[in-house]
N, C-alpha and C positions, 0 to 999 in steps of 0.2 A: 396339577396338584403340587408338584415340586416347585413351580414358580410361586404359588401362593405361600408355601412354606418359607421359601427364600425371602419373599417380601415381608412376611410376618417377622422372621428373625431380624431382618434389616431394620424395620420399624421399631422392634423391641430394643435392639442395641442402640439405635439413635435416641430413643426415648431415655434410656438409662444413661447415655452419654451426656445428654442435656442436663438430667438431674445432677449429675456429677459436678457440673459447673455451677448451676443455678443454686443448688442447696448451700454452697459455700457462701454466696452472697446473702441468701435469706437468713441464715443463722447468724452471720456476722452483723448484718443489719439489725437483727433482733437484739444482739448484745449491745450494739452502739445505741439503740433506741432506749435501753434501760438508763442511759446516762443523760437523757434529755433533762435539762435543768440542774445538772450536777457538775458542769464543766468548771474548770479553775477560773475562768473569766467568761463574760458574756460572748465575746467574739469566738473563743474556742468552743464554747458550748454550742453555738449556732453552727459552727463549722462541722463538728462531729455529728450533729443532727442532720445536716445536709448530706454528709457522706452516707449516713444510714439511708436517707431517702433516695440517693443515687443508686445505691445497691438494690433497694427494693424495686426501683423502676426497671433496672436491668433484669431482676428476677422475674418481674411480671412478663417481660418480653419472652424470656425462656419458657416460662410455664404455659403461656398461651400457645407457644409452638408445641410443647409437649402434650398439651390437652388435645390438640388436633390429631396428633399421632395416636394418642390413647383411644380416641373415639368414645363410644358408649356415653355420649353427652357429658363427658368429663369437663370440668372447668379449671381455670387457673387456681381458684380457691380450693377446690377438691384436692389438687395436688399439693398446695401449700399447707393446708390445715388438716387434712383428713387422713394422712398416712401415719403408720405407727413408727416408733423410733428406729427399728431396724430397716425401714425402707428409705431413710434419709442417707444420702451419699456424701455428706460434707466431711472434710478432713477434720481431725480432732483440734487442730490449731484454732479454728474460728469459734469453737464452743467454749474455750477457756474463759473463766470468769473475769470480771472487771475488778481485779484486786486493788490496783491504784492507777493513777493517771499515767504514770510511766510504763506500767504493765500494759495498759490499753494501747499506748502508742507503739510499744514494742510488738505487740500482736498485730497491730494494723500494718506496721512497717514490713514485717516478715511475710504477711500475706500480700501486701500491695506490690512488692517487687515481683512476686510470682504472677500476680493477677495481670499486671501490665505486660509482662512478657507473653502470657497466654493470649491476651486481647490482640497484641501486635500480630502474633502468628495466626490467630483465628480469622483475620481479615483475608487470608489466603486459602480458606477452606473452600471445598467444592460445594458446600451447602450455602445457598444464597441468603437464607434467613439468618443463619449464624454470622455470616459476613456483615449483614446489615446491622445486627445487634452489636457486633464488635466495633464497627465503624461509628455507631452512634455513641457507644459507651466509653471509647478509648480516651476521649478528652477528660471525662470524669475521673477515670482510673489514673490517668497521668497526674491530675491534681491531687488525688488521694495519696499517691506515692510521694509527691513533693511535700505535702503537708506532714505526713508521718515521718519522713526522712529528716525534715527540718526539726521536728520535735525530738527525735532521737539524738541529733547532733547537739541541739540546745541543752537537753537535759544531761547527756553524756559528758559534754564539755562544760558543764555548769559548776555547781557547787560540789563539795565532797559528798553530800547527802544525795543530791540528784544523780550523781554519777554512780553511787552505790546502788540506788533503787533501779536504775536502768540496767546496770550490770546483772543484778539479781533477776530482773525480768527476762533479759536475753538468755541467761543461763537456764532459767525455768522453761521457757518456750522453745528452746533450740531443739529439744527432743521431738518436737512435732513437725519439724520442717522437712524431713526426709520423705514423709508420707505425700507431700505435694507431688512428688515425681513417680509414685506408683501408678501403674496402668492396669485397669480392670479389663475383664474380657470384653466388655462393651467398648472400652477405650481402644483396645487393640483392633477390634472389628472395624471401628470408624476410621482409625488410622489407615487401615488397609483400603478403605473406600475413598481416601483423600479428603475426608470430612473432618476427622479428629486430629488433634495436635499430639505429637509424640513428646509428651512432657518430660520423659526420661532424658531426652536429649538437651533439655534446658537446664538440667541440674548443675553442671559445672559453671555455666555462665551465671546462674542465680547466686551461687555461693560467692562467686567473684564480686558481683554487684553489692551483695549484702556486706561482705567483708570490707569493701572499699568505704562504705558509709560508716561501719562500726569503727574502723580505724581512725576516720576523721572525727568521730565522736569521742575518741580516746577510750574506747571500750574494747575489751578483750574478746576474741573469737573463741567460743567454747570449744573444748576438745571433748567430743563425745563419740563413742564407737557404736553404742546402741540407741535406737530410736523407737518411739512409741507410735504405733499405727493401728488401723482397723476401721476408721471412720468411712473410708470409701467403700468398705464392704458391709457397712451398716452396724459395726461394733463400736459403740461410742463410750465416752467417759460418763461418770456419774452425773455430770452437769447437764447432759442433753435432755433428761427427763424433766428437769425443772424448767429449762428453756421452752420445751414443747408445752408444758402445763400452762405457761403464760400465753404462748403463741397461739395455742389451739382453743383457749377457754371459751371464747364467744361462739365459735363454730360448733363446738362439742355440746355446749350448754343450750344453745338455741339453734338446732339444725335447720338448714335451708333459710337462715335469716337473711334478709336483704335490707338495704338502707331505703 
């Protein structure tokens, strides 16, 4: 009986750990998908759409794995579309709105630096499925970081107006960066098992990497003592409900719909 309880706790923690990674990609992909056809140029528009598709592809792999752990005939679609807001574990950063192009690139950049660091380390996990997902996705995530970093430098070190807009975007989004390094109970349990990544240990290196790019972009590093958090615990901003209204519309309106 104790063995069954232990296995149940393990699978529950692993399930929630996977959601903590996958939900970031899902919600950011949804945000980027909103921009399809609205890019500043055709090439950039296609690039942003492709990044959204990359993230969705990674999300599918995570949710397929999570569905196996959940059992009860759960599918990846159930996990993606049929949870309530408090059940999503994404950080607040990725749900922030597409205010303007510079804001989109700043949000992408701040997430991409973290995401690449996570994927690099996830390749050393004791979980073979997570290792496979990381190895498959790391080339995509490397491109995402290069793309967003180039735009941050291009806009930051561009005109007075583009510099001002990028600085405003970085200042606005900086408050959400510290949450990237919070560790939930599920995270800690998986770290102890050699499966999860101790993201708290990435924090110093993350800010060093981000600061290096911002300095090159002639942007100032914000000074902030207090940060906004809660997404990893299911407490989201006012934007999340609107995201889910769009994301879940078809599945909620036409239950069990198939193509």
